[in-house]
N, C-alpha and C positions, 0 to 999 in steps of 0.2 A: 900092061898093068896086071898085077897079080889078081887071082880070083878071090873075091870076098863074099861074105854072106849077103843075101839080098837086102837085109836090113842095113848093113854097112854101105852097100852100093847106093841104096836110096838116100841114106844120110849124106853121103859124099855129094850126090847130085843136088840135094837141098842146100848144102853149105855153099856149093859153087854158085848157086843162083841167088843166095840171100846174104847181102852185105852185113846185115845186123848179126846173123848167125856166124858169119865169118869172124867178125870182131870178137864175139863171145868165145868161140873155140880157140882163136889165137891167144886169148887171155888166159886160157886154162893152164894151170901149173902142175896138174897131176892127172893120172888116169881117171881117178874118181871124179875130178872136175869135168873132164871131157865127157865121161859117160853120163854125168848128171845133166850136162848141157844137151846132150843127145836125147835123154829121157824127157827133159822139159820141152823139147821140140817135137816130141811124139814118136821117138825112135827107141826101141828096146835093144840097145847094143850090150854086148857082154865084154868082159875082160879079154876073152879069146878073140873077139873082133878087134879090140884095141891092140892086142899083142900081134895079131896077124898083120895089121896095118903097119905097125912099127917094124916088123920083120921084113916086110916088102920094101920098106923105105931104104933098107941097106942094099937092095939089089935093083937099082934103077935101070930101066930100059933105055935105049938110045933116045927115044922120043921124050922120055921123062928127063933125061940128062939135058936135052935141049931146052925143055921148059924151065928147068932150074937155072941153067946157064943164062937164059934170056930173062930171068927174073919173073917168070910167069907162074911159078909154083912155090908151095910151102910144104914142108915136111915136119914131122914130129921130131924135134931135136932130142938128142940123148939127154936124159935127165929132166926134160921139160916137155909137157904135152902142149905143143904149140898149135896143133890142129889135127883134124882127121879128114883133110881134104887136100889131095895132092895137086890140084890144079887151080887153087884160088889165087887171085892176084893180091899181093900184099902192098 
């Protein structure tokens, strides 16, 4: 997994553990929506965090490919902010 800011790492862990937060972040339709959801959950993420996460999504590791292939992961889709958590079950 790519290296992210501590704030983003903490947010990803929270999303992974919180089904309600997962649903909210999966419903986000823009970067602004995703960042507002993070802020409401107590995390101060930046657009740089969001962009870093999206950039990392285009370079999946073998483990991440297995997660996606097995249906165990979600990524931010091009043009739509579907989440900021690479390992949540959908």
